[in-house]
Each structure stands twice: as structure tokens, then as C-alpha cells.
OpenMM code with the backbone's topology and positions (N, CA, C; nanometers):
from openmm import Vec3, app, unit

residues = "UNK UNK UNK UNK UNK UNK UNK UNK UNK UNK UNK UNK UNK UNK UNK UNK UNK UNK UNK UNK UNK UNK UNK UNK UNK UNK UNK UNK UNK UNK UNK UNK UNK UNK UNK UNK UNK UNK UNK UNK UNK UNK UNK UNK UNK UNK UNK UNK UNK UNK UNK UNK UNK UNK UNK UNK UNK UNK UNK UNK UNK UNK UNK UNK UNK UNK UNK UNK UNK UNK UNK UNK UNK UNK UNK UNK UNK UNK UNK UNK UNK UNK UNK UNK UNK UNK UNK UNK UNK UNK UNK UNK UNK UNK UNK UNK UNK UNK UNK UNK UNK UNK UNK UNK UNK UNK UNK UNK UNK UNK UNK UNK".split()
positions = [
    Vec3(6.2048, -12.0852, 2.0091),
    Vec3(6.2562, -11.9959, 2.1310),
    Vec3(6.3310, -11.8854, 2.0452),
    Vec3(6.3029, -11.7968, 2.1162),
    Vec3(6.4039, -11.6638, 2.0718),
    Vec3(6.5040, -11.6287, 2.1850),
    Vec3(6.6159, -11.7041, 2.1460),
    Vec3(6.7121, -11.6867, 2.2477),
    Vec3(6.7595, -11.5371, 2.2521),
    Vec3(6.7824, -11.4479, 2.1290),
    Vec3(6.8100, -11.3312, 2.1237),
    Vec3(6.7319, -11.2249, 2.2391),
    Vec3(6.6021, -11.2228, 2.2361),
    Vec3(6.5420, -11.1400, 2.2667),
    Vec3(6.5855, -11.0992, 2.4221),
    Vec3(6.6314, -11.1788, 2.5191),
    Vec3(6.6543, -11.1119, 2.6576),
    Vec3(6.8462, -11.1700, 2.6482),
    Vec3(6.8948, -11.1447, 2.5594),
    Vec3(7.0365, -11.1804, 2.5714),
    Vec3(7.0944, -11.0455, 2.6177),
    Vec3(7.2112, -11.0612, 2.7046),
    Vec3(7.2684, -10.9232, 2.7302),
    Vec3(7.3759, -10.8835, 2.6738),
    Vec3(7.2962, -10.8794, 2.5369),
    Vec3(7.3940, -10.8103, 2.4245),
    Vec3(7.3084, -10.7193, 2.3385),
    Vec3(7.3282, -10.6075, 2.2772),
    Vec3(7.2509, -10.5316, 2.2164),
    Vec3(7.2450, -10.5541, 2.0511),
    Vec3(7.1309, -10.6054, 2.0088),
    Vec3(7.1562, -10.6685, 1.8470),
    Vec3(7.0434, -10.5982, 1.7788),
    Vec3(7.0689, -10.5211, 1.6515),
    Vec3(7.0035, -10.4741, 1.5890),
    Vec3(7.0302, -10.5147, 1.4492),
    Vec3(6.9402, -10.5266, 1.3817),
    Vec3(6.9251, -10.5871, 1.2413),
    Vec3(6.8538, -10.4965, 1.1363),
    Vec3(6.9390, -10.4644, 1.0503),
    Vec3(6.8798, -10.3737, 0.9292),
    Vec3(6.8926, -10.4250, 0.7972),
    Vec3(6.8044, -10.3908, 0.6945),
    Vec3(6.8130, -10.4358, 0.5686),
    Vec3(6.9097, -10.3536, 0.4853),
    Vec3(6.9183, -10.3737, 0.3498),
    Vec3(7.0443, -10.3188, 0.2944),
    Vec3(6.9671, -10.1618, 0.2433),
    Vec3(6.8737, -10.1554, 0.2824),
    Vec3(6.8369, -10.0140, 0.2666),
    Vec3(6.8397, -9.9128, 0.3864),
    Vec3(6.8596, -10.0029, 0.4970),
    Vec3(6.9002, -9.9474, 0.6182),
    Vec3(6.7950, -9.9129, 0.7112),
    Vec3(6.6898, -10.0092, 0.6716),
    Vec3(6.5304, -10.0017, 0.7304),
    Vec3(6.5658, -10.1169, 0.8694),
    Vec3(6.5458, -10.0750, 0.9989),
    Vec3(6.5558, -10.1593, 1.0952),
    Vec3(6.4438, -10.2519, 1.1075),
    Vec3(6.4977, -10.3643, 1.1138),
    Vec3(6.4037, -10.5043, 1.0975),
    Vec3(6.3729, -10.5324, 1.2332),
    Vec3(6.4748, -10.5449, 1.3038),
    Vec3(6.4662, -10.5923, 1.4319),
    Vec3(6.5664, -10.5414, 1.5411),
    Vec3(6.5100, -10.5699, 1.6707),
    Vec3(6.6025, -10.5046, 1.7737),
    Vec3(6.5357, -10.6016, 1.9093),
    Vec3(6.6556, -10.6701, 1.9788),
    Vec3(6.6194, -10.7099, 2.0998),
    Vec3(6.6134, -10.6262, 2.2151),
    Vec3(6.5661, -10.6992, 2.3056),
    Vec3(6.5431, -10.6155, 2.4501),
    Vec3(6.6802, -10.5049, 2.4924),
    Vec3(6.7672, -10.5723, 2.4606),
    Vec3(6.8719, -10.4908, 2.5036),
    Vec3(6.9094, -10.3605, 2.4349),
    Vec3(6.8886, -10.4120, 2.2887),
    Vec3(6.8968, -10.3152, 2.1949),
    Vec3(6.7838, -10.1780, 2.2135),
    Vec3(6.6851, -10.2003, 2.2207),
    Vec3(6.5901, -10.1265, 2.2613),
    Vec3(6.6081, -10.0273, 2.3638),
    Vec3(6.6611, -10.0894, 2.4828),
    Vec3(6.6904, -10.0046, 2.6001),
    Vec3(6.8146, -9.9268, 2.5667),
    Vec3(6.9093, -9.9756, 2.4929),
    Vec3(7.0268, -9.9291, 2.4941),
    Vec3(7.0201, -9.7963, 2.4038),
    Vec3(6.9055, -9.8213, 2.2898),
    Vec3(6.8392, -9.6915, 2.2017),
    Vec3(6.7623, -9.6046, 2.2223),
    Vec3(6.7106, -9.6578, 2.3583),
    Vec3(6.5758, -9.5757, 2.4026),
    Vec3(6.4634, -9.5827, 2.3459),
    Vec3(6.4266, -9.7205, 2.3209),
    Vec3(6.3112, -9.7385, 2.2478),
    Vec3(6.3228, -9.8428, 2.1256),
    Vec3(6.1862, -9.8791, 2.0784),
    Vec3(6.1850, -9.9721, 1.9658),
    Vec3(6.1896, -9.8893, 1.8358),
    Vec3(6.3032, -9.9117, 1.7771),
    Vec3(6.3152, -9.8324, 1.6197),
    Vec3(6.2835, -9.9151, 1.5177),
    Vec3(6.2199, -10.0220, 1.5060),
    Vec3(6.1772, -10.0944, 1.4271),
    Vec3(6.1078, -10.0097, 1.3249),
    Vec3(6.1468, -10.0214, 1.1935),
    Vec3(6.0697, -9.9672, 1.0920),
    Vec3(6.1404, -9.8303, 1.0556),
    Vec3(6.2133, -9.7784, 1.1385),
    Vec3(6.3058, -9.6455, 1.1214),
    Vec3(6.4090, -9.6694, 1.0368),
    Vec3(6.4809, -9.5818, 0.9970),
    Vec3(6.6020, -9.6121, 0.8934),
    Vec3(6.7278, -9.5726, 0.9802),
    Vec3(6.8179, -9.6530, 0.9790),
    Vec3(6.9408, -9.6626, 1.0783),
    Vec3(7.0013, -9.5369, 1.0404),
    Vec3(7.0217, -9.4635, 0.9094),
    Vec3(7.0746, -9.3567, 0.8625),
    Vec3(7.0230, -9.2136, 0.9439),
    Vec3(6.8822, -9.2458, 0.9503),
    Vec3(6.8367, -9.1270, 1.0669),
    Vec3(6.8713, -9.1070, 1.2298),
    Vec3(6.9226, -9.2155, 1.2233),
    Vec3(6.9406, -9.2474, 1.3959),
    Vec3(7.0835, -9.2262, 1.4275),
    Vec3(7.1972, -9.1763, 1.3315),
    Vec3(7.3447, -9.1526, 1.3317),
    Vec3(7.3580, -9.0327, 1.2915),
    Vec3(7.4264, -8.9540, 1.3388),
    Vec3(7.4927, -8.8465, 1.2899),
    Vec3(7.6005, -8.8874, 1.1779),
    Vec3(7.6790, -8.7772, 1.1115),
    Vec3(7.7800, -8.7969, 1.0326),
    Vec3(7.9195, -8.7818, 1.1371),
    Vec3(7.9881, -8.8433, 1.1086),
    Vec3(8.0529, -8.9286, 1.0174),
    Vec3(7.9882, -9.0677, 1.0017),
    Vec3(7.8952, -9.1147, 1.1192),
    Vec3(7.8432, -9.2558, 1.0955),
    Vec3(7.7633, -9.2823, 1.0116),
    Vec3(7.6928, -9.1932, 0.9538),
    Vec3(7.6159, -9.2175, 0.8253),
    Vec3(7.6996, -9.2515, 0.7185),
    Vec3(7.8109, -9.2087, 0.6745),
    Vec3(7.8767, -9.2345, 0.5668),
    Vec3(7.9490, -9.3495, 0.6000),
    Vec3(8.0080, -9.3938, 0.7257),
    Vec3(8.0600, -9.5312, 0.7516),
    Vec3(7.9530, -9.6262, 0.7290),
    Vec3(7.8410, -9.5782, 0.7725),
    Vec3(7.7076, -9.7010, 0.7532),
    Vec3(7.6980, -9.7378, 0.6202),
    Vec3(7.7056, -9.6297, 0.4877),
    Vec3(7.6821, -9.6464, 0.3810),
    Vec3(7.8217, -9.7122, 0.3239),
    Vec3(7.9395, -9.7007, 0.3733),
    Vec3(8.0513, -9.7701, 0.2886),
    Vec3(8.0464, -9.9178, 0.3363),
    Vec3(7.9676, -9.9418, 0.4697),
    Vec3(7.9708, -10.1000, 0.4933),
    Vec3(7.8871, -10.1699, 0.4214),
    Vec3(7.7864, -10.0747, 0.4154),
    Vec3(7.6497, -10.1387, 0.3124),
    Vec3(7.6996, -10.1451, 0.1555),
    Vec3(7.7971, -10.0955, 0.1305),
    Vec3(7.8289, -10.0818, -0.0365),
    Vec3(7.9337, -10.1929, -0.0416),
    Vec3(8.0057, -10.1590, 0.0371),
    Vec3(8.1702, -10.2785, 0.0531),
    Vec3(8.1194, -10.4026, 0.1031),
    Vec3(8.0140, -10.4269, 0.1840),
    Vec3(7.9642, -10.5183, 0.2667),
    Vec3(8.0874, -10.6019, 0.3233),
    Vec3(8.1436, -10.5175, 0.4299),
    Vec3(8.2523, -10.5324, 0.5214),
    Vec3(8.2053, -10.5492, 0.6674),
    Vec3(8.2975, -10.5803, 0.7408),
    Vec3(8.2634, -10.5833, 0.9087),
    Vec3(8.3488, -10.4411, 0.9541),
    Vec3(8.2905, -10.3919, 1.0410),
    Vec3(8.3660, -10.3051, 1.1232),
    Vec3(8.3433, -10.2942, 1.2540),
    Vec3(8.4651, -10.3073, 1.3231),
    Vec3(8.4792, -10.3376, 1.4564),
    Vec3(8.5409, -10.2372, 1.5582),
    Vec3(8.5159, -10.1586, 1.6617),
    Vec3(8.5660, -10.0676, 1.7429),
    Vec3(8.5126, -10.1069, 1.8913),
    Vec3(8.5823, -10.0038, 1.9909),
    Vec3(8.5406, -9.9888, 2.0945),
    Vec3(8.5080, -9.8415, 2.1394),
    Vec3(8.3995, -9.8529, 2.2105),
    Vec3(8.3495, -9.7225, 2.2559),
    Vec3(8.3259, -9.6803, 2.4221),
    Vec3(8.3473, -9.6011, 2.4814),
    Vec3(8.3258, -9.5738, 2.6276),
    Vec3(8.2212, -9.4634, 2.6263),
    Vec3(8.1146, -9.4863, 2.6977),
    Vec3(7.9792, -9.3821, 2.7022),
    Vec3(7.9493, -9.3798, 2.8635),
    Vec3(7.9446, -9.2651, 2.9129),
    Vec3(7.9266, -9.2451, 3.0503),
    Vec3(7.9796, -9.3611, 3.1452),
    Vec3(8.1257, -9.4049, 3.1306),
    Vec3(8.1858, -9.4974, 3.1913),
    Vec3(8.1924, -9.6280, 3.1773),
    Vec3(8.0960, -9.6522, 3.0406),
    Vec3(8.0541, -9.7891, 2.9862),
    Vec3(8.1270, -9.8276, 2.8828),
    Vec3(8.2113, -9.9257, 2.8941),
    Vec3(8.3127, -9.9402, 2.7542),
    Vec3(8.2118, -10.0513, 2.6797),
    Vec3(8.2173, -10.0630, 2.5783),
    Vec3(8.1432, -10.1204, 2.4663),
    Vec3(8.2363, -10.1736, 2.3442),
    Vec3(8.2077, -10.2875, 2.3123),
    Vec3(8.2742, -10.3702, 2.1686),
    Vec3(8.1460, -10.3140, 2.0723),
    Vec3(8.1738, -10.2726, 1.9798),
    Vec3(8.0643, -10.2719, 1.8597),
    Vec3(8.1247, -10.3320, 1.7525),
    Vec3(8.0326, -10.4200, 1.6891),
    Vec3(8.0709, -10.5085, 1.5907),
    Vec3(7.9485, -10.5032, 1.4827),
    Vec3(7.9940, -10.4625, 1.3777),
    Vec3(7.8827, -10.4222, 1.2633),
    Vec3(7.9261, -10.5257, 1.1486),
    Vec3(7.8396, -10.6095, 1.1169),
    Vec3(7.8911, -10.6900, 0.9997),
    Vec3(7.7746, -10.7406, 0.9071),
    Vec3(7.7936, -10.7700, 0.7639),
    Vec3(7.6917, -10.8016, 0.6840),
    Vec3(7.6061, -10.9113, 0.7099),
    Vec3(7.4633, -10.9460, 0.6706),
    Vec3(7.4300, -11.0779, 0.6942),
    Vec3(7.3692, -11.1267, 0.5562),
    Vec3(7.3554, -11.2374, 0.5284),
    Vec3(7.3115, -11.3022, 0.3883),
    Vec3(7.1929, -11.3906, 0.4431),
    Vec3(7.1340, -11.4223, 0.3050),
    Vec3(7.0380, -11.5030, 0.3155),
    Vec3(7.0490, -11.5720, 0.1745),
    Vec3(7.0803, -11.7117, 0.1695),
    Vec3(7.1203, -11.7867, 0.0534),
    Vec3(7.2114, -11.7012, -0.0393),
    Vec3(7.3251, -11.6579, 0.0512),
    Vec3(7.4475, -11.6026, -0.0509),
    Vec3(7.4010, -11.4542, -0.0991),
    Vec3(7.2788, -11.4255, -0.0817),
    Vec3(7.2358, -11.2701, -0.1369),
    Vec3(7.2308, -11.1745, 0.0299),
    Vec3(7.3296, -11.0719, -0.0062),
    Vec3(7.3370, -10.9449, 0.0842),
    Vec3(7.2275, -10.9156, 0.1034),
    Vec3(7.1846, -10.9258, 0.2420),
    Vec3(7.0585, -10.8542, 0.3164),
    Vec3(7.0646, -10.7444, 0.3815),
    Vec3(7.1707, -10.6931, 0.4263),
    Vec3(7.2035, -10.5903, 0.5354),
    Vec3(7.3046, -10.5721, 0.6223),
    Vec3(7.3196, -10.5213, 0.7462),
    Vec3(7.3975, -10.5280, 0.8506),
    Vec3(7.3331, -10.5447, 0.9809),
    Vec3(7.4160, -10.6423, 1.0607),
    Vec3(7.3549, -10.6651, 1.1884),
    Vec3(7.4717, -10.5832, 1.2937),
    Vec3(7.4284, -10.5446, 1.3999),
    Vec3(7.5101, -10.4461, 1.4886),
    Vec3(7.5107, -10.5286, 1.6446),
    Vec3(7.6317, -10.5875, 1.6708),
    Vec3(7.6088, -10.6177, 1.8137),
    Vec3(7.7100, -10.5305, 1.9159),
    Vec3(7.6207, -10.4920, 2.0011),
    Vec3(7.6985, -10.4236, 2.0851),
    Vec3(7.6983, -10.4434, 2.2575),
    Vec3(7.8166, -10.4903, 2.3054),
    Vec3(7.8533, -10.5566, 2.3939),
    Vec3(7.9323, -10.4814, 2.5240),
    Vec3(7.8660, -10.4750, 2.6369),
    Vec3(7.9646, -10.3863, 2.7385),
    Vec3(8.0754, -10.4880, 2.7721),
    Vec3(8.1874, -10.4371, 2.8006),
    Vec3(8.3018, -10.5028, 2.8388),
    Vec3(8.3529, -10.4487, 2.9490),
    Vec3(8.4592, -10.5037, 3.0274),
    Vec3(8.5136, -10.4539, 3.1414),
    Vec3(8.6150, -10.3481, 3.0748),
    Vec3(8.6650, -10.2563, 3.1688),
    Vec3(8.7535, -10.1333, 3.1188),
    Vec3(8.9016, -10.2166, 3.1103),
    Vec3(8.9221, -10.2976, 3.1806),
    Vec3(9.0435, -10.4147, 3.1734),
    Vec3(9.0052, -10.5500, 3.1667),
    Vec3(9.0580, -10.6085, 3.0579),
    Vec3(9.0252, -10.7599, 3.0571),
    Vec3(9.1252, -10.8276, 2.9802),
    Vec3(9.1481, -10.9624, 3.0259),
    Vec3(9.2695, -11.0403, 2.9642),
    Vec3(9.2347, -11.0653, 2.8385),
    Vec3(9.3732, -11.0948, 2.7702),
    Vec3(9.3647, -11.1100, 2.6335),
    Vec3(9.4647, -11.2496, 2.6297),
    Vec3(9.4031, -11.3269, 2.5397),
    Vec3(9.4857, -11.4670, 2.5320),
    Vec3(9.5209, -11.4909, 2.3885),
    Vec3(9.5992, -11.5482, 2.3550),
    Vec3(9.6743, -11.6084, 2.2265),
    Vec3(9.6558, -11.7718, 2.2327),
    Vec3(9.5764, -11.7684, 2.1582),
    Vec3(9.5760, -11.9424, 2.1128),
    Vec3(9.6180, -11.9764, 2.0313),
    Vec3(9.7052, -12.0999, 2.0360),
    Vec3(9.7901, -12.1417, 1.9289),
    Vec3(9.7279, -12.2872, 1.8771),
    Vec3(9.7026, -12.3140, 1.7386),
    Vec3(9.6695, -12.4398, 1.7283),
    Vec3(9.7226, -12.5805, 1.7667),
    Vec3(9.6851, -12.6589, 1.8007),
    Vec3(9.7032, -12.7878, 1.8348),
    Vec3(9.8686, -12.8279, 1.8166),
    Vec3(9.9030, -12.8330, 1.6854),
    Vec3(9.9983, -12.8775, 1.6247),
    Vec3(10.1395, -12.7961, 1.6706),
    Vec3(10.0954, -12.6493, 1.7102),
    Vec3(10.2304, -12.6076, 1.7640),
    Vec3(10.2316, -12.5927, 1.8914),
    Vec3(10.1472, -12.6469, 1.9740),
    Vec3(10.1688, -12.6729, 2.1185),
    Vec3(10.2448, -12.8266, 2.1646),
    Vec3(10.2471, -12.8909, 2.0933),
    Vec3(10.3299, -13.0278, 2.1033),
    Vec3(10.4794, -13.0025, 2.0652),
] * unit.nanometer
topology = app.Topology()
chain = topology.addChain("A")
for resn in residues:
    res = topology.addResidue(resn, chain)
    for name in ("N", "CA", "C"):
        topology.addAtom(name, app.Element.getBySymbol(name[0]), res)
């Protein structure tokens, strides 16, 4: 079962050289087509290219929000690994409401 194919979250996976390996349906719709086989660096202008290179080199996570045409999104870019070996980045792009609740959860021990 490919549960990510029709998930209402854009998911794009690239290898450590920036080659796009997978895009689910939402990612293809968001990015105007299937870009599998293209390089992620070619799909971004500066300074995003430099940021992606830094994420690859440092193997770190980058998270931020954007608003485009009135739609607010959370972008979450994070490394992926196979048996401990760095393999590339995965980007999750989620549409979020303009205003949304924020909850602070405490560990059970603090609630007593």
C-alpha cells in the first residue's frame, strides 16, 4: 500500500546529490508536474539553492512557514537515512490555517 501517494501533504524526496527520487500526487500538483529525475537545485533560485546545499552538507533540518497566493504552508526539510547512511533530503509541505491553536503539553509527571 502506497499511503503517501494520495496524502494531503506534498512530499518530495531527493538523494544526496539533489536528484529528485519521489514525489507524491500533492507534490506534483504543488510543483506543476512530475519532476522525478530532475535536480532539486535546478528547481530553486538563490538563496534557496545555497540553503539546500547547506542542509545537505550539515545534514540538518530546516523548518519555516510561507504564504503564497493566500495559502499558508509549513515547510519541513529533513535528512533521510538508510541503515545509518545519509541518503538525501525529504521535504514536507503542509497547508496550515492562518490562525491555529498552539498547545503546550507537559509530561505526565508534571501534571500530578
